[in-house]
C-alpha positions as CSV (number, residue, x, y, z in Angstrom):
1,M,9.4,-6.1,-13.3
2,S,11.4,-4.8,-16.4
3,E,11.8,-1.2,-17.3
4,K,9.9,-0.1,-20.4
5,N,11.3,2.2,-23.1
6,H,9.1,5.1,-22.0
7,A,10.7,5.0,-18.6
8,S,14.0,6.2,-20.0
9,Q,12.9,9.8,-20.3
10,K,15.3,12.7,-20.5
11,S,16.5,13.9,-17.2
12,G,15.6,17.5,-18.0
13,K,11.9,16.7,-18.4
14,R,10.0,17.6,-15.3
15,D,7.4,15.4,-13.7
16,G,4.3,17.3,-12.8
17,F,3.3,15.5,-9.7
18,I,5.6,17.6,-7.5
19,M,4.0,20.7,-8.9
20,Q,0.5,19.3,-8.4
21,A,1.5,18.3,-4.8
22,G,2.6,21.9,-4.4
23,I,-0.7,23.3,-5.5
24,L,-2.5,20.9,-3.1
25,A,0.0,21.7,-0.3
26,A,-0.5,25.4,-0.7
27,A,-4.2,24.9,-0.5
28,S,-3.8,22.7,2.6
29,V,-1.6,25.2,4.3
30,I,-4.0,28.0,3.5
31,C,-6.8,25.9,5.0
32,R,-4.8,25.2,8.1
33,I,-4.0,28.9,8.5
34,I,-7.7,29.7,8.1
35,G,-8.4,27.0,10.7
36,L,-6.0,28.6,13.1
37,L,-7.3,32.1,12.6
38,Y,-10.9,31.1,13.3
39,K,-10.1,28.5,16.1
40,S,-8.6,31.2,18.3
41,P,-11.7,33.4,18.4
42,L,-13.8,30.2,18.4
43,T,-12.1,29.0,21.6
44,G,-12.6,32.5,23.0
45,I,-16.4,32.1,22.3
46,I,-17.0,28.5,23.5
47,G,-14.1,28.3,26.0
48,D,-11.9,25.3,26.8
49,E,-14.9,23.3,28.0
50,G,-16.8,23.8,24.7
51,N,-13.6,23.0,22.8
52,G,-13.3,19.8,24.8
53,Y,-16.8,18.7,23.9
54,Y,-16.2,19.6,20.2
55,N,-12.9,17.7,20.0
56,T,-14.2,14.7,21.9
57,A,-17.1,14.4,19.3
58,Y,-14.9,15.3,16.4
59,N,-12.4,12.5,17.1
60,I,-15.2,9.9,17.0
61,Y,-16.6,11.6,13.8
62,T,-13.2,11.3,12.3
63,I,-12.9,7.6,13.0
64,I,-16.3,6.9,11.4
65,L,-15.4,9.1,8.5
66,L,-12.1,7.2,8.1
67,V,-14.0,3.9,8.1
68,S,-16.6,5.0,5.6
69,S,-15.3,7.7,3.3
70,Y,-12.0,9.4,4.1
71,S,-9.7,7.1,2.1
72,I,-11.9,7.2,-0.9
73,P,-10.0,10.0,-2.8
74,S,-6.7,8.1,-2.6
75,A,-8.2,4.7,-3.4
76,I,-10.2,5.9,-6.3
77,A,-7.3,8.0,-7.6
78,K,-5.1,4.9,-7.6
79,V,-7.5,2.7,-9.4
80,L,-8.5,5.3,-11.9
81,A,-4.9,6.3,-12.6
82,Q,-4.1,2.8,-13.6
83,R,-7.0,2.7,-16.1
84,L,-6.2,6.1,-17.5
85,A,-2.5,5.2,-17.9
86,L,-3.7,2.4,-20.2
87,K,-6.3,4.7,-21.9
88,E,-9.2,2.5,-20.7
89,Y,-11.6,5.5,-20.4
90,R,-14.8,3.4,-20.4
91,N,-13.6,1.3,-17.5
92,A,-12.5,4.4,-15.7
93,Q,-16.0,5.8,-15.9
94,R,-17.5,2.6,-14.7
95,I,-15.3,2.7,-11.7
96,F,-16.3,6.2,-11.0
97,K,-20.0,5.3,-11.1
98,C,-19.5,2.3,-8.9
99,A,-17.6,4.5,-6.4
100,L,-20.5,6.8,-6.1
101,V,-22.9,3.9,-5.4
102,Y,-20.4,2.5,-2.9
103,V,-20.1,5.8,-0.8
104,M,-23.8,6.4,-0.9
105,V,-24.5,3.0,0.7
106,V,-21.6,3.0,3.1
107,G,-21.9,6.7,3.9
108,G,-25.6,6.4,4.6
109,V,-25.1,3.5,6.9
110,A,-22.2,5.3,8.7
111,S,-24.3,8.4,9.2
112,L,-27.1,6.4,10.8
113,V,-24.7,4.5,13.1
114,L,-23.1,7.8,14.2
115,F,-26.5,9.3,15.0
116,L,-28.1,6.4,16.7
117,W,-25.1,5.1,18.6
118,A,-23.6,8.4,19.7
119,P,-24.1,7.6,23.4
120,V,-22.0,4.4,22.9
121,F,-19.0,6.4,21.5
122,V,-19.0,9.5,23.8
123,M,-20.4,10.6,27.1
124,G,-22.3,13.6,28.5
125,N,-22.7,16.7,26.4
126,S,-20.5,15.4,23.7
127,V,-23.3,13.0,22.6
128,T,-25.5,15.8,21.2
129,V,-22.5,17.4,19.5
130,L,-21.6,14.1,17.8
131,R,-25.1,13.7,16.4
132,F,-24.8,17.0,14.5
133,F,-21.7,15.5,12.7
134,A,-23.7,12.6,11.3
135,P,-25.0,14.1,8.0
136,T,-21.5,15.2,7.1
137,I,-20.3,11.6,6.8
138,F,-22.7,11.0,3.9
139,L,-21.8,14.3,2.1
140,Y,-18.1,13.7,2.5
141,G,-18.2,10.3,0.8
142,L,-19.6,11.9,-2.4
143,L,-17.1,14.8,-2.2
144,G,-14.2,12.2,-1.8
145,V,-15.2,10.4,-5.0
146,L,-15.2,13.6,-7.0
147,R,-11.9,14.7,-5.6
148,G,-10.3,11.3,-6.3
149,Y,-11.6,11.5,-9.9
150,F,-9.8,14.7,-10.6
151,Q,-6.7,13.6,-8.7
152,A,-6.5,10.5,-10.9
153,H,-6.2,12.9,-13.9
154,R,-3.2,14.5,-12.2
155,T,-4.9,17.8,-11.6
156,M,-5.1,19.1,-8.0
157,L,-6.5,22.5,-8.8
158,Q,-10.2,21.6,-8.4
159,T,-9.5,19.8,-5.1
160,S,-7.4,22.6,-3.8
161,F,-10.0,25.3,-4.6
162,S,-12.8,23.1,-3.0
163,Q,-10.7,22.7,0.1
164,I,-10.2,26.5,0.5
165,L,-13.9,27.1,-0.1
166,E,-14.8,24.4,2.4
167,Q,-12.6,25.9,5.1
168,I,-13.8,29.5,4.5
169,L,-17.4,28.5,5.0
170,N,-16.5,26.2,7.9
171,A,-14.9,29.2,9.6
172,A,-17.7,31.6,8.9
173,V,-20.5,29.2,10.0
174,S,-18.6,27.9,13.0
175,L,-18.1,31.4,14.5
176,G,-21.5,32.6,13.6
177,A,-23.4,29.5,14.7
178,A,-21.3,29.1,17.9
179,Y,-21.9,32.7,18.9
180,G,-25.6,32.6,18.0
181,L,-26.3,29.3,19.8
182,M,-24.4,30.3,22.9
183,R,-26.4,33.6,23.1
184,M,-29.6,31.6,22.7
185,A,-28.5,29.2,25.5
186,A,-27.6,32.1,27.7
187,A,-31.0,33.8,27.1
188,Q,-32.7,30.7,28.3
189,E,-30.5,30.7,31.4
190,F,-28.9,27.4,30.8
191,D,-25.8,26.6,32.9
192,G,-22.2,27.1,31.7
193,S,-21.8,23.5,30.5
194,I,-24.9,23.5,28.4
195,Q,-23.9,26.9,26.9
196,A,-20.5,25.3,26.0
197,M,-22.3,22.4,24.4
198,Y,-24.4,24.7,22.3
199,G,-21.2,26.5,21.2
200,A,-19.6,23.1,20.2
201,I,-22.8,22.3,18.2
202,G,-22.3,25.5,16.3
203,S,-18.8,24.5,15.4
204,A,-20.0,21.1,14.2
205,L,-22.6,22.8,11.9
206,G,-19.7,24.7,10.4
207,T,-17.9,21.5,9.5
208,G,-21.0,20.2,7.7
209,S,-21.6,23.5,5.9
210,G,-18.0,23.5,4.6
211,V,-18.3,20.0,3.2
212,L,-21.6,20.8,1.5
213,I,-20.3,23.8,-0.3
214,A,-17.2,21.9,-1.5
215,L,-19.4,19.1,-2.7
216,L,-21.6,21.5,-4.7
217,F,-18.5,23.1,-6.3
218,M,-16.9,19.7,-7.3
219,A,-20.2,18.5,-8.7
220,G,-20.4,21.7,-10.8
221,V,-16.9,21.2,-12.1
222,Y,-17.7,17.6,-13.1
223,L,-20.8,18.7,-14.9
224,L,-18.8,21.3,-16.9
225,N,-16.5,18.5,-18.1
226,R,-19.2,16.1,-19.1
227,K,-18.8,16.6,-22.9
228,M,-15.1,16.0,-22.7
229,I,-15.6,12.9,-20.7
230,A,-18.2,11.6,-23.1
231,R,-15.9,12.2,-26.1
232,R,-13.1,10.2,-24.5
233,I,-15.4,7.3,-23.8
234,A,-16.8,7.3,-27.3
235,N,-13.2,7.2,-28.7
236,D,-12.1,4.4,-26.3
237,R,-10.8,1.6,-28.4
238,S,-9.6,-0.7,-25.6
239,K,-10.8,-4.2,-25.8
240,T,-10.8,-5.0,-22.1
241,G,-14.2,-4.4,-20.6
242,E,-14.9,-4.8,-16.9
243,S,-18.3,-5.7,-15.6
244,Y,-19.9,-3.8,-12.7
245,G,-19.7,-6.9,-10.6
246,D,-15.9,-7.3,-11.2
247,I,-15.4,-3.6,-10.5
248,F,-17.2,-3.8,-7.1
249,K,-15.1,-6.8,-6.2
250,M,-11.9,-4.9,-7.2
251,M,-13.0,-1.8,-5.3
252,M,-13.6,-3.8,-2.2
253,A,-10.1,-5.4,-2.5
254,V,-8.5,-2.0,-3.0
255,V,-10.6,0.4,-0.9
256,T,-10.8,-1.9,2.2
257,P,-7.0,-1.9,2.9
258,F,-6.9,1.8,2.2
259,I,-9.6,2.4,4.8
260,L,-8.1,0.0,7.3
261,S,-4.7,1.6,7.0
262,T,-6.0,5.1,7.3
263,C,-8.3,4.2,10.1
264,I,-5.8,2.4,12.2
265,Y,-3.2,5.1,11.3
266,N,-5.5,7.7,12.8
267,L,-7.1,5.5,15.5
268,T,-4.3,6.5,17.8
269,T,-6.0,9.8,18.5
270,S,-9.3,8.3,19.6
271,L,-7.7,5.4,21.4
272,N,-5.4,7.7,23.3
273,Q,-8.3,10.0,24.2
274,T,-10.3,7.0,25.6
275,V,-7.4,5.5,27.5
276,Y,-6.4,8.9,29.0
277,S,-10.0,9.8,29.9
278,K,-10.9,6.5,31.5
279,M,-7.6,6.2,33.5
280,M,-7.6,9.8,34.7
281,V,-11.2,9.7,35.9
282,H,-11.4,6.1,37.3
283,I,-7.8,5.6,38.5
284,K,-6.3,9.1,39.2
285,Q,-9.7,10.4,40.4
286,M,-9.5,13.5,38.2
287,D,-12.7,15.5,37.6
288,A,-14.3,14.5,34.2
289,V,-14.7,18.1,33.1
290,T,-11.0,18.8,33.9
291,V,-10.0,15.7,31.8
292,T,-12.1,16.9,28.9
293,V,-10.6,20.4,29.1
294,T,-7.1,19.1,29.3
295,Y,-7.5,16.8,26.4
296,G,-9.2,19.7,24.4
297,I,-6.1,21.8,25.0
298,M,-3.9,19.2,23.4
299,A,-6.2,18.3,20.5
300,G,-7.6,21.8,19.8
301,K,-4.3,23.7,20.2
302,A,-1.1,21.8,20.2
303,V,-2.1,19.2,17.7
304,T,-3.8,21.8,15.5
305,I,-0.5,23.8,15.2
306,A,1.7,20.7,14.7
307,N,-0.6,19.6,11.9
308,I,0.0,22.7,9.7
309,P,3.3,21.6,8.2
310,I,2.1,18.0,8.0
311,A,-0.3,19.4,5.4
312,L,2.6,19.2,2.9
313,A,3.1,15.5,3.4
314,S,-0.7,14.9,3.1
315,A,-0.8,16.8,-0.2
316,M,2.3,15.0,-1.4
317,S,0.8,11.7,-0.6
318,S,-2.4,12.6,-2.4
319,A,-0.4,13.5,-5.5
320,I,2.0,10.6,-5.4
321,V,-0.5,7.8,-5.2
322,P,-1.9,8.2,-8.8
323,A,1.6,9.2,-10.1
324,I,3.3,6.0,-8.6
325,A,0.3,3.8,-9.5
326,S,0.6,4.9,-13.1
327,T,4.3,4.5,-13.6
328,Y,4.5,1.2,-11.6
329,A,1.6,-0.2,-13.6
330,Q,3.5,0.5,-16.7
331,G,6.7,-1.3,-15.4
332,A,8.7,1.9,-14.8
333,V,10.3,0.9,-11.5
334,K,13.3,3.2,-11.8
335,Q,11.0,6.2,-12.5
336,T,8.9,5.2,-9.6
337,K,11.9,5.3,-7.3
338,K,12.9,8.7,-8.6
339,K,9.4,10.0,-7.8
340,V,9.6,8.6,-4.2
341,A,13.1,10.1,-3.6
342,S,12.0,13.5,-4.9
343,A,8.8,13.5,-2.9
344,I,10.6,12.6,0.4
345,K,13.3,15.2,-0.2
346,V,10.9,18.0,-0.8
347,T,8.8,17.0,2.2
348,M,11.8,16.8,4.5
349,L,13.2,20.1,3.3
350,I,10.1,21.8,4.8
351,S,9.1,19.4,7.6
352,I,12.5,19.4,9.4
353,P,12.9,23.2,9.8
354,A,9.1,23.5,10.6
355,A,9.6,20.9,13.5
356,V,12.7,22.8,14.8
357,G,10.9,26.1,14.6
358,I,7.8,24.9,16.4
359,G,9.9,23.2,19.1
360,V,12.1,26.2,19.8
361,L,9.4,28.8,19.5
362,A,6.5,26.8,21.0
363,K,5.4,29.3,23.6
364,P,5.6,32.4,21.3
365,V,3.7,30.5,18.6
366,M,1.0,29.4,21.0
367,M,0.7,32.8,22.5
368,A,0.2,34.3,19.1
369,L,-2.4,31.8,18.0
370,F,-4.1,30.8,21.3
371,P,-3.4,33.5,23.8
372,Q,-5.7,32.2,26.6
373,K,-3.3,32.6,29.6
374,D,-4.9,29.8,31.8
375,S,-3.8,27.1,29.3
376,L,-0.8,28.8,27.7
377,E,2.0,26.9,29.7
378,L,0.4,23.5,29.2
379,A,-0.4,24.0,25.5
380,S,3.1,25.3,24.8
381,G,4.7,22.3,26.6
382,L,2.6,19.9,24.7
383,L,3.5,21.6,21.4
384,M,7.2,21.3,22.2
385,V,6.8,17.6,22.7
386,L,4.7,17.1,19.6
387,A,7.1,19.1,17.3
388,A,8.9,15.8,16.4
389,T,5.7,14.4,15.0
390,V,6.0,17.0,12.2
391,V,8.9,15.0,10.7
392,F,7.7,11.6,11.7
393,Y,4.1,11.9,10.6
394,G,5.2,13.7,7.4
395,L,7.5,10.8,6.4
396,S,5.1,8.1,7.5
397,T,2.2,9.6,5.7
398,L,4.2,9.8,2.5
399,T,5.6,6.2,2.8
400,N,2.1,4.9,3.5
401,A,1.1,6.4,0.1
402,V,4.1,4.9,-1.7
403,L,3.3,1.4,-0.4
404,Q,-0.3,1.8,-1.4
405,G,0.7,3.1,-4.8
406,I,2.8,0.0,-5.6
407,G,0.0,-2.3,-4.6
408,R,1.2,-3.2,-1.1
409,V,-2.0,-1.9,0.4
410,N,-2.1,-4.4,3.3
411,T,1.4,-3.5,4.5
412,P,0.5,-0.1,6.0
413,V,-2.4,-1.8,7.9
414,I,0.0,-4.3,9.5
415,N,2.5,-1.5,10.3
416,A,-0.2,0.7,11.8
417,V,-1.5,-2.1,14.1
418,T,2.0,-2.9,15.3
419,A,2.8,0.7,16.1
420,L,-0.6,1.2,17.8
421,V,0.0,-1.9,20.1
422,V,3.5,-0.7,21.0
423,Q,2.4,2.9,21.7
424,T,-0.6,1.8,23.8
425,A,1.6,-0.6,25.8
426,L,3.8,2.5,26.6
427,L,0.9,4.9,27.3
428,V,-0.9,2.8,29.9
429,P,2.1,2.4,32.4
430,L,3.0,6.1,31.8
431,L,-0.4,7.1,32.9
432,Y,-0.6,4.6,35.7
433,Y,2.8,4.9,37.3
434,T,3.7,8.5,36.6
435,E,2.2,11.9,37.0
436,M,2.8,12.9,33.4
437,G,-0.9,13.1,32.7
438,I,-1.6,14.5,29.2
439,Y,2.1,14.7,28.5
440,A,2.1,10.9,28.4
441,V,-0.4,11.0,25.5
442,A,2.0,13.4,23.6
443,V,4.9,11.1,24.2
444,A,2.9,8.1,23.0
445,T,2.0,10.0,19.8
446,V,5.6,10.7,19.1
447,V,6.5,7.0,19.6
448,Y,3.7,5.9,17.3
449,S,4.7,8.2,14.4
450,L,8.4,7.2,14.8
451,L,7.5,3.5,14.6
452,M,5.4,4.0,11.5
453,C,8.4,5.7,9.8
454,I,10.7,2.8,10.6
455,L,8.3,0.1,9.6
456,N,7.2,1.7,6.3
457,N,10.8,2.4,5.3
458,L,11.8,-1.2,6.0
459,F,9.0,-2.5,3.7
460,M,9.7,0.0,1.0
461,R,13.2,-1.4,0.9
462,K,11.8,-4.9,0.7
463,Y,9.1,-4.5,-2.0
464,L,10.5,-1.6,-4.0
465,K,14.2,-2.2,-3.5
466,Y,14.3,1.5,-2.5
467,K,17.3,2.7,-0.4
468,Q,16.7,6.0,1.3
469,E,19.4,8.7,0.7
470,I,20.3,10.1,4.2
471,D,22.9,12.8,3.8
472,K,21.2,15.4,1.6
473,T,17.7,14.5,2.5
474,F,18.0,14.4,6.3
475,A,21.5,15.2,7.8
476,R,22.2,18.5,6.0
477,P,18.7,19.9,6.4
478,M,18.8,19.0,10.1
479,F,22.2,20.7,10.6
480,A,20.9,23.8,8.8
481,A,17.6,23.7,10.8
482,A,19.6,23.5,14.1
483,L,21.5,26.7,13.4
484,M,18.2,28.3,12.2
485,G,16.6,27.4,15.5
486,A,19.4,28.8,17.6
487,L,19.3,32.1,15.6
488,A,15.5,32.3,15.7
489,Y,15.4,31.8,19.5
490,G,18.1,34.5,20.0
491,V,16.4,37.0,17.7
492,Y,13.1,36.4,19.5
493,V,14.6,37.0,23.0
494,M,16.4,40.2,21.9
495,A,13.5,41.5,19.9
496,S,11.1,41.0,22.8
497,D,13.4,42.8,25.2
498,L,13.7,45.8,22.9
499,L,10.1,46.0,21.9
500,E,8.9,45.9,25.5
501,L,10.4,49.4,25.8
502,V,8.1,50.9,23.1
503,I,5.0,48.6,22.8
504,P,2.8,48.3,25.9
505,S,0.8,45.2,24.7
506,E,2.4,41.9,25.6
507,Y,0.5,40.2,22.8
508,F,1.8,42.6,20.1
509,V,5.4,42.4,21.5
510,N,5.3,38.7,21.1
511,L,3.8,38.8,17.7
512,A,6.4,41.3,16.3
513,A,9.3,39.4,17.9
514,L,8.0,36.1,16.6
515,G,7.7,37.6,13.1
516,A,11.3,38.8,13.2
517,A,12.5,35.4,14.5
518,V,10.7,33.5,11.8
519,V,11.9,35.8,9.0
520,M,15.6,35.7,10.2
521,G,15.5,32.0,10.8
522,G,13.9,31.3,7.5
523,C,16.5,33.3,5.6
524,L,19.3,31.6,7.3
525,Y,17.9,28.1,6.6
526,F,17.4,29.1,2.9
527,V,21.1,30.1,2.6
528,L,22.4,27.1,4.5
529,V,20.6,24.4,2.6
530,I,21.9,25.8,-0.7
531,K,25.5,26.4,0.6
532,L,25.5,22.9,2.2
533,R,24.4,21.6,-1.2
534,A,21.3,19.9,0.3
535,V,19.4,21.6,-2.5
536,R,20.5,21.8,-6.1
537,E,19.3,24.0,-8.9
538,A,17.2,21.2,-10.3
539,D,15.5,20.7,-6.9
540,L,14.5,24.3,-6.8
541,K,13.1,24.2,-10.4
542,A,11.0,21.2,-9.5
543,M,9.3,22.9,-6.6
544,P,6.2,25.0,-6.8
545,K,7.2,28.6,-7.6
546,G,10.7,27.2,-7.7
547,H,11.8,29.8,-10.3
548,V,11.2,32.5,-7.7
549,F,13.5,30.8,-5.2
550,L,16.0,30.1,-8.0
551,K,16.0,33.8,-9.0
552,I,16.5,34.9,-5.4
553,A,19.4,32.4,-4.9
554,R,21.1,33.6,-8.0
555,K,20.7,37.3,-7.0
556,L,22.3,36.4,-3.7
557,R,25.0,34.5,-5.5
558,L,24.2,31.3,-3.7
559,L,24.2,29.3,-6.9
């Protein structure tokens, strides 16, 4: 594929996709923080048993969502971005309408399947919780199409705001409904397990309420832009017209691999849950409630915290799919490679120190966010193991998006299946022959994410002729992060010893010491990545709010 003239842009011209990814990443991080802030009191309300019922149902809901609707934003953004790059506005609008019809049909069927077949997917009290998730599947499909529409236009502001709105209402309804339903169950003198189930139902209602308010917001934004959309369609002079039949065929060809890739990529969670539960109950003779509680500690606490920095990679992948699809469709291969390199570098600059920080300060972080003492040691240990997935999932999520953006939509599917088979082949003997228990699931998750990184990078090199730069993207940030981790741990220990003399509360001692460790470690990392030349002035300018970091670096005479 030859380079076109437009690809030879001036080096000083900034590409907006990093900025748009930054907007989406900021919203994602805010959403994750809101999620953490409400999940701690939610766990206090519904307990680890209720948390186990919720997470068991939520994992199945996620799989059905992945199959029916979850990949719609990225798939629609890719297809629409290609049409918009060629100024085929009429075809783009036809694709948008077809996508709405598609998700209404598929989402409706998926919602019915989830409701009617809930006893097939989960057991016991989780069945009722799962049924309350069913309507959310249908609503999310419509929301996904609207988000993908605006992402294709290279604007993430609407999606970002809708995500924050969704999470705020989710938190409010989850806490209120969980508390109210548990009070109602207690008033009727139901046993503890039924009360926990009612609490989990309240949390499921929160998820659906959040999606509904986000859908209403995105629909309102679309309606406000109707006149502009109509003008562009009226002025469309492109001669290529696509029939609705052709569009549906094309959508199936593009959306299906997206769905399969995302589904298999995330299937590891539900598969690991099933394998762990069945083997622990039937082979290790562990109590079913204990198994549910233990898995809930991992999924509801350790995984939740580890997923916060992964939000950056998810945001970057959402932004990079339409950006890469657009440049690649126009023949700008060199420009495409530059976008990939820039996205990976920015993601690793944040993911690597985040992984080190979470690993080194696992127990203080867990104590600050989920201070339940009965599960603190287990949750902290699991978080320490899962810290590596921050880097591996961050990179594999991004490379998945790159392969999809250049049209190799089937490759991530094959890679995901391969990684899933290998990690399952490892998980089963670990559970059977060792006493690792839930730690075996954490180890298998790390292996899966690592394999996805390796396989995706091999195929990026094959299809895009992309060769990953190692030194400044990985080696120097890792060295800086190692020193940062050592300092952060030392600061935490010393600060804890000093604060214990003046603050009686163990929780607030931990919180203050953790804050000091994070600030000191973050400052050291910022200085080191600049002094080691892992970050240049141009890199800082390209980042969201980069001018602020640039100003700080200049004041400190780092640049």
